[in-house]
C-alpha positions as CSV (number, residue, x, y, z in Angstrom):
1,M,43.1,-14.6,-18.9
2,D,40.8,-16.6,-21.2
3,R,37.3,-15.5,-22.1
4,T,35.5,-17.8,-19.7
5,S,37.5,-16.6,-16.8
6,Q,36.9,-13.0,-17.8
7,A,33.2,-13.5,-18.1
8,V,32.9,-15.3,-14.7
9,Q,35.1,-12.7,-13.0
10,R,33.0,-9.8,-14.4
11,Q,29.7,-11.4,-13.6
12,I,30.4,-12.2,-9.9
13,A,32.1,-8.8,-9.4
14,A,29.0,-7.1,-10.7
15,M,26.6,-9.2,-8.6
16,G,28.6,-8.1,-5.6
17,A,28.0,-10.9,-3.2
18,Q,30.9,-12.1,-0.9
19,V,29.8,-15.8,-1.0
20,F,28.1,-17.7,-3.8
21,E,26.2,-20.9,-4.2
22,V,27.1,-22.7,-7.4
23,G,25.0,-25.5,-8.8
24,L,26.2,-28.0,-11.4
25,F,23.1,-29.7,-12.9
26,K,22.9,-32.7,-15.2
27,P,19.5,-34.3,-15.6
28,S,20.9,-37.5,-17.1
29,A,23.4,-38.0,-14.3
30,Q,21.2,-40.3,-12.3
31,E,21.2,-42.8,-15.1
32,E,25.0,-42.8,-14.9
33,G,25.0,-43.3,-11.1
34,Q,26.0,-39.7,-10.4
35,A,24.3,-36.8,-8.5
36,V,21.9,-34.8,-10.6
37,M,23.0,-31.6,-8.8
38,I,26.4,-31.0,-7.4
39,P,26.2,-28.0,-5.0
40,R,29.1,-25.8,-3.9
41,T,29.4,-22.8,-1.6
42,W,32.4,-20.6,-2.4
43,D,33.7,-17.1,-1.8
44,R,34.8,-15.1,-4.8
45,D,38.4,-16.3,-4.8
46,T,37.5,-19.9,-4.5
47,L,35.0,-19.6,-7.3
48,L,37.6,-18.1,-9.6
49,R,40.1,-20.7,-8.8
50,S,37.5,-23.4,-9.6
51,I,36.9,-22.3,-13.1
52,P,39.0,-25.0,-14.7
53,W,37.0,-27.6,-12.8
54,L,33.7,-25.9,-13.8
55,R,34.8,-26.0,-17.4
56,L,35.5,-29.7,-17.2
57,Q,32.1,-30.4,-15.6
58,N,30.4,-28.3,-18.2
59,A,32.1,-30.2,-21.0
60,D,30.8,-33.4,-19.4
61,G,27.3,-32.1,-19.8
62,R,26.6,-30.2,-16.6
63,N,24.9,-26.8,-16.7
64,I,26.5,-24.3,-14.4
65,Y,24.4,-22.0,-12.2
66,V,25.1,-19.3,-9.6
67,R,23.3,-17.3,-6.9
68,P,24.2,-15.3,-3.9
69,K,24.5,-17.1,-0.6
70,G,21.8,-16.2,2.0
71,E,19.7,-13.0,1.9
72,H,21.0,-10.5,-0.6
73,D,20.2,-7.3,-2.6
74,L,19.6,-8.9,-6.0
75,S,16.5,-10.1,-8.0
76,L,16.8,-12.4,-11.0
77,V,14.4,-11.9,-13.8
78,D,14.5,-14.9,-16.2
79,D,13.4,-15.6,-19.8
80,L,13.5,-12.0,-21.0
81,T,13.5,-10.7,-24.6
82,A,15.9,-8.0,-25.8
83,G,12.8,-5.7,-25.9
84,S,12.1,-6.4,-22.2
85,V,15.7,-5.6,-21.2
86,K,15.5,-2.3,-23.1
87,R,12.2,-1.5,-21.4
88,M,13.8,-2.1,-18.0
89,K,16.4,0.5,-18.8
90,L,13.9,3.1,-20.1
91,T,11.7,2.8,-17.0
92,G,14.4,3.1,-14.2
93,F,15.1,-0.6,-13.8
94,A,18.4,-1.0,-15.5
95,P,20.0,-4.4,-14.6
96,A,23.3,-4.8,-12.8
97,V,24.0,-7.9,-14.9
98,V,22.5,-9.1,-18.2
99,V,23.3,-12.6,-19.4
100,E,22.2,-14.1,-22.8
101,T,21.5,-17.7,-21.8
102,S,20.6,-18.9,-25.4
103,P,20.3,-16.9,-28.6
104,G,17.7,-14.1,-28.0
105,N,16.9,-15.2,-24.5
106,F,18.2,-13.2,-21.5
107,Q,18.4,-13.2,-17.7
108,A,18.8,-9.9,-15.7
109,W,20.0,-9.4,-12.2
110,L,18.7,-6.2,-10.6
111,K,20.4,-4.7,-7.6
112,H,18.1,-3.2,-4.9
113,P,19.1,-0.3,-2.6
114,R,19.6,-2.8,0.2
115,P,19.4,-6.5,1.0
116,L,15.8,-7.8,1.3
117,P,14.3,-10.3,3.7
118,R,13.4,-13.5,2.0
119,E,9.6,-12.8,1.7
120,M,10.2,-9.3,0.3
121,S,12.9,-10.6,-2.1
122,T,10.4,-13.2,-3.5
123,L,7.7,-10.5,-3.8
124,A,10.2,-8.2,-5.6
125,A,11.1,-11.0,-8.1
126,R,7.5,-11.7,-8.8
127,K,6.6,-8.1,-9.4
128,L,9.6,-7.6,-11.7
129,A,8.7,-10.8,-13.6
130,E,5.1,-9.6,-14.0
131,E,6.1,-6.1,-15.1
132,F,8.7,-7.2,-17.7
133,D,7.1,-10.5,-18.9
134,G,9.7,-12.7,-17.3
135,D,9.3,-16.3,-16.1
136,R,6.9,-16.2,-13.1
137,G,7.9,-19.7,-12.2
138,A,11.5,-18.6,-11.7
139,A,10.6,-15.7,-9.6
140,D,11.7,-16.3,-6.0
141,W,14.4,-15.0,-3.6
142,R,17.0,-17.7,-4.3
143,H,16.6,-18.8,-7.8
144,F,19.7,-19.8,-9.7
145,G,20.9,-17.9,-12.8
146,R,23.4,-19.2,-15.3
147,L,27.1,-18.5,-15.0
148,A,28.4,-16.7,-18.1
149,G,31.4,-18.0,-20.1
150,L,30.2,-21.6,-20.1
151,T,27.8,-23.5,-22.4
152,N,24.1,-24.0,-22.1
153,R,23.9,-27.8,-22.3
154,K,20.1,-28.2,-22.9
155,P,19.8,-30.7,-25.7
156,K,17.3,-28.4,-27.7
157,Y,20.1,-25.8,-28.1
158,M,22.7,-28.2,-29.7
159,N,23.3,-27.2,-33.3
160,D,23.8,-29.6,-36.3
161,A,27.5,-29.7,-35.6
162,G,26.9,-31.0,-32.1
163,F,27.9,-27.7,-30.3
164,F,26.1,-25.9,-27.6
165,P,25.8,-22.1,-27.3
166,Y,27.9,-20.2,-24.9
167,V,26.2,-18.3,-22.1
168,R,27.2,-14.7,-23.0
169,L,27.8,-11.8,-20.5
170,I,26.1,-8.9,-22.2
171,E,26.4,-6.2,-19.4
172,A,28.0,-6.1,-16.0
173,S,27.7,-2.6,-14.6
174,G,27.0,-3.7,-11.1
175,N,24.9,-0.6,-10.6
176,R,21.8,-0.3,-8.5
177,Y,18.7,0.6,-10.6
178,E,17.4,4.2,-10.5
179,G,13.9,3.4,-9.3
180,G,15.0,1.1,-6.4
181,K,14.0,3.1,-3.4
182,R,10.4,3.7,-4.6
183,F,10.0,0.1,-5.8
184,V,11.3,-1.4,-2.5
185,A,9.1,1.0,-0.5
186,A,6.1,-0.1,-2.6
187,I,6.6,-3.8,-2.2
188,S,7.4,-3.4,1.5
189,A,4.1,-1.7,2.0
190,Q,2.3,-4.3,-0.1
191,R,3.8,-7.0,2.1
192,E,2.6,-5.2,5.2
193,A,-0.9,-4.9,3.8
194,D,-0.9,-8.5,2.7
195,L,0.0,-9.6,6.3
196,L,-2.6,-7.4,7.8
197,A,-5.3,-8.6,5.3
198,R,-4.7,-12.2,6.3
199,A,-5.1,-11.2,9.9
200,N,-8.0,-8.8,9.4
201,P,-10.1,-9.3,6.2
202,R,-11.5,-5.7,6.5
203,F,-8.3,-4.4,5.0
204,E,-8.5,-6.6,1.8
205,S,-8.3,-4.5,-1.4
206,T,-10.9,-6.4,-3.4
207,G,-14.3,-4.8,-3.7
208,T,-17.5,-6.7,-2.8
209,G,-21.2,-6.2,-3.6
210,G,-20.4,-4.1,-6.6
211,Q,-18.5,-1.6,-4.5
212,P,-15.1,-0.2,-5.7
213,P,-12.0,-1.9,-4.2
214,R,-11.0,-0.5,-0.8
215,K,-7.5,1.0,-0.7
216,N,-4.9,-0.4,1.6
217,I,-1.8,1.2,2.9
218,A,0.2,-0.2,0.0
219,D,-1.7,2.1,-2.3
220,F,-0.6,5.1,-0.4
221,R,3.0,3.9,-0.2
222,A,3.1,3.5,-4.0
223,N,1.5,6.9,-4.7
224,P,4.2,9.3,-6.0
225,R,2.2,12.3,-4.7
226,Y,3.6,11.7,-1.3
227,G,7.2,11.7,-2.5
228,G,8.2,8.6,-0.5
229,D,7.5,10.5,2.8
230,A,6.2,7.7,5.0
231,T,4.8,10.1,7.6
232,R,2.6,11.7,4.9
233,E,1.6,8.3,3.6
234,D,0.6,7.1,7.1
235,L,-1.6,10.2,7.6
236,A,-3.2,9.9,4.2
237,F,-4.0,6.3,4.9
238,A,-5.4,7.0,8.3
239,I,-7.7,9.7,7.0
240,Y,-8.9,7.4,4.2
241,A,-9.5,4.4,6.6
242,L,-11.3,6.4,9.2
243,T,-13.6,8.0,6.6
244,H,-14.5,4.5,5.4
245,G,-15.5,3.1,8.8
246,V,-12.3,1.4,9.9
247,D,-11.9,1.7,13.7
248,T,-8.9,3.4,15.3
249,A,-7.5,0.1,16.7
250,D,-7.2,-1.4,13.2
251,V,-5.7,1.8,11.8
252,A,-3.1,1.8,14.6
253,A,-2.3,-1.8,13.9
254,T,-1.7,-1.0,10.3
255,L,0.6,1.9,11.0
256,R,2.6,-0.3,13.3
257,C,3.2,-2.8,10.5
258,R,5.9,-0.4,9.4
259,D,9.2,-0.4,11.2
260,L,9.0,2.6,13.5
261,A,12.3,2.1,15.3
262,H,13.6,5.4,14.0
263,K,10.9,7.1,16.0
264,G,12.5,6.0,19.2
265,D,11.4,3.5,21.9
266,D,8.0,1.9,22.2
267,K,6.5,4.9,24.0
268,R,7.6,7.3,21.3
269,Q,6.3,4.9,18.6
270,T,2.9,4.8,20.4
271,Q,2.9,8.6,20.6
272,Y,3.6,8.9,16.9
273,V,0.7,6.5,16.0
274,E,-1.7,8.3,18.4
275,R,-0.7,11.7,16.9
276,T,-1.2,10.5,13.4
277,I,-4.7,9.0,14.3
278,G,-5.6,12.2,16.1
279,K,-4.8,14.4,13.1
280,A,-6.6,12.0,10.8
281,M,-9.7,12.0,13.0
282,K,-9.9,15.8,12.9
283,V,-9.8,15.7,9.1
284,A,-12.1,12.7,8.8
285,C,-14.7,14.2,11.1
286,G,-14.7,17.4,9.1
287,R,-15.2,15.4,5.9
288,I,-18.1,13.4,7.3
289,L,-19.8,16.5,8.5
290,E,-19.5,18.3,5.2
């Protein structure tokens, strides 16, 4: 097997999707009466069988990109330095795939504990790009990454001899990153809080009138002191909200933003919310009277 085929096979195996979208992009194609983007949707086997055609198109000036089809468990972080990739590994965010797209410039695919809905997937990509100094403009749930083993055909990368650099596969462990459960829980809570804030401005986190910012439930979801225990996080938030003048109906609505299906049917979910608020009220009343 040649190096291109090896790199492609290792990359798509590490990404782990069953079906991929492949994009063949050539900005100058319109001047030649051709499509600027040629899209393809292939399973793994079809993608591998299509490598000779991809190489031909790449030699004709097309950049070759890949992403999972549909909702998935990956986030792409683009335009990284080697230092940023190293920092990912040291902080519990080791990528499943690392690709060098041009000399000294990297893309990393991180594998979450589970597939994420589109909105959460985009939020995850944005948070990761912010944390590791990636390209914010490339941070969304379905952004294309480069396919390794082929060349980067951007004109600025052509050397004096007229050659383009190969997109190099640096790592392809396919592993999920260590901090995944906590990170996904935090962005899930942030999304819930954002949705609630749009519906009820009283829950916005920004302070007004010189007052410190009000915490929302995302702050409690992200706090390591609760060990990822959602029941403890719910109770802590409810106590905080009630002691800061939020009425019980709003607290209940916030608690219900989380998926409570594991608590049982709707009646049992309601009982859980009521118990949590009842416990919180006892604590909150004690604090107010102190």
